[in-house]
C-alpha positions in Angstrom: -1.9 8.9 -12.7 -3.3 6.0 -10.6 0.0 5.9 -8.7 -0.3 9.7 -7.8 -4.0 9.2 -7.0 -3.1 6.4 -4.6 -0.3 8.5 -3.1 -2.7 11.5 -2.5 -3.5 10.8 1.2 0.2 10.1 2.0 1.3 13.4 0.3 -1.4 15.3 2.3 -0.4 13.5 5.5 3.2 14.5 4.9 2.4 18.2 4.2 0.0 18.5 7.1 2.5 16.9 9.5 5.2 19.4 8.3 2.9 22.3 8.8 1.2 21.2 12.0 1.5 17.9 13.9 0.8 14.2 13.8 -2.9 14.7 14.9 -3.7 17.2 12.2 -1.9 15.0 9.6 -3.9 12.0 10.8 -7.2 13.9 10.4 -6.1 15.1 6.9 -5.3 11.5 5.9 -8.7 10.3 7.0 -10.4 13.1 5.1 -8.3 12.6 2.0 -9.2 8.9 1.9 -12.9 9.7 2.2 -12.4 12.3 -0.5 -10.7 9.7 -2.8 -13.7 7.3 -2.5 -16.2 10.1 -2.8 -14.5 11.4 -6.0 -14.4 7.9 -7.5 -18.1 7.4 -6.6 -19.0 10.8 -8.1 -17.2 9.9 -11.3 -18.9 6.4 -11.3 -15.5 4.7 -11.3 -14.8 1.3 -9.8 -13.6 1.6 -6.2 -10.9 -1.0 -5.6 -11.2 -3.4 -2.6 -7.7 -2.2 -1.5 -9.0 1.4 -1.2 -12.0 0.2 0.9 -9.6 -1.7 3.1 -7.3 1.3 3.4 -10.3 3.5 4.4 -11.3 1.1 7.1 -7.8 0.9 8.5 -7.2 4.6 8.4 -10.5 5.3 10.1 -9.8 2.7 12.9 -6.2 3.4 13.5 -6.4 7.1 12.7 -9.5 7.5 14.8 -7.8 5.8 17.7 -4.9 8.1 17.3 -7.2 11.2 17.4 -9.5 10.0 20.2 -6.7 8.7 22.5 -4.1 11.3 21.4 -1.6 8.5 20.9 0.5 8.4 17.7 1.3 4.7 18.2 -1.9 3.8 16.4 -1.3 5.7 13.2 2.3 4.3 13.2 0.9 0.8 13.1 -1.5 1.6 10.2 0.9 1.0 7.3 2.1 -2.3 8.8 -1.4 -3.6 9.3 -2.3 -2.6 5.7 0.8 -4.2 4.2 0.3 -7.4 6.3 -3.4 -7.6 5.3 -2.5 -7.4 1.7 0.3 -10.0 2.1 -2.0 -12.4 4.0 -4.8 -12.0 1.4 -2.3 -12.8 -1.4 -0.8 -15.8 0.5 -4.2 -17.2 1.6 -5.7 -17.0 -1.9 -2.6 -18.7 -3.4 -2.8 -21.5 -0.8 -6.5 -21.9 -1.9 -5.2 -22.1 -5.5 -6.3 -18.6 -6.6 -3.6 -16.2 -7.6 -4.9 -12.6 -7.0 -2.0 -11.0 -8.9 -2.9 -13.1 -12.0 -6.6 -12.1 -11.5 -5.6 -8.4 -11.6 -3.0 -8.6 -14.4 -3.9 -11.7 -16.4 -5.8 -9.8 -19.1 -2.8 -7.7 -19.8 -0.2 -10.5 -20.2 0.3 -14.2 -20.6 2.8 -15.9 -18.3 3.5 -19.5 -17.3 1.8 -20.7 -14.1 5.1 -20.9 -12.3 5.9 -17.2 -13.1 2.5 -16.1 -11.8 3.1 -18.1 -8.6 6.6 -16.6 -8.1 5.2 -13.1 -8.8 2.5 -13.6 -6.2 4.9 -14.9 -3.5 7.3 -12.1 -4.2 4.5 -9.6 -3.4 3.7 -11.5 -0.2 7.4 -11.3 0.8 7.5 -7.6 -0.2 4.5 -6.7 1.9 5.9 -8.7 4.9 9.2 -6.8 4.5 7.4 -3.4 4.2 5.3 -4.0 7.3 8.4 -5.0 9.3 10.4 -2.0 8.0 7.6 0.4 9.0 7.6 -1.0 12.5 11.4 -0.7 12.7 11.4 2.9 11.7 8.2 3.8 13.6 9.5 2.6 16.9 13.2 3.2 16.7 13.3 6.7 15.2 11.6 10.0 15.7 8.1 10.6 14.4 9.5 13.2 12.0 11.9 10.5 10.6 9.0 8.0 10.4 6.9 10.5 8.4 9.8 11.0 6.0 10.3 7.3 5.7 6.5 6.8 5.1 6.6 9.1 2.1 10.1 8.8 0.7 11.3 5.4 1.9 8.1 3.5 1.4 7.4 5.1 -1.9 11.0 4.6 -3.1 11.0 1.0 -2.0 7.7 0.4 -3.8 9.0 1.9 -7.0 12.2 -0.1 -6.9 10.2 -3.3 -6.3 7.8 -2.5 -9.2 10.7 -1.8 -11.5 12.4 -5.1 -10.5 9.1 -6.9 -11.1 8.7 -5.3 -14.5 12.3 -6.4 -15.5 11.5 -9.9 -14.3 8.2 -10.0 -16.2 9.8 -8.6 -19.4 12.2 -11.5 -19.5 9.3 -14.0 -19.5 7.2 -12.0 -21.9 10.0 -12.0 -24.4 10.2 -15.8 -24.2 6.6 -16.0 -25.4 7.4 -14.2 -28.7 7.9 -16.4 -31.8 
C-alpha cells in the first residue's frame, strides 16, 4: 500500500499527460503531492523526510515549468530527487551513519559489512536512475520520457528491490542457528 501511495503523484502525472499535456500533468503532480501530505497530516501519520523533499523539488521544478512554460525543468526533477537521495545516503555513510540501517535495522539484524554494501548499492542505484532519467528526457520525445518515468522507473525500482531482498535473504538465513 505504501508503494502505491508513493506512486500516486506519478500515476496522476501520467494520466493527466495522456489526457492533456505536460503542463496540466505538472500541475496535477504538484497538487497530488500536496494532497499526499495533507492526507497524512489529517490522519496524524508520520510524514517521511523523503516526501517533504519530494514536495519541495516538485514545487520548485514544477513551478518553474509552469511559470516559464518550459518542460525542461520537470524533466530534471526525477534526476535531482534521485541524486539528493544518493548524496544523502553517501554523505551519511562517510560520516559513519548508515541511513538504510536506521530505517530497516529494527526489522532485521545484519553484519555491518552487509549494511554498508546495502547502503552503497542504493547510492549507486540512485546515481544510475538519475543518469537514466537524463538520458531518456533529453534524447527521446516527451511522451517516451513520461512512459519511462512510470513504467521504466517503476520497473527498475521493483527489480532493484527484489534483487536487494534476495541479497538480504541470503544473509538473514546465515543468522539462523
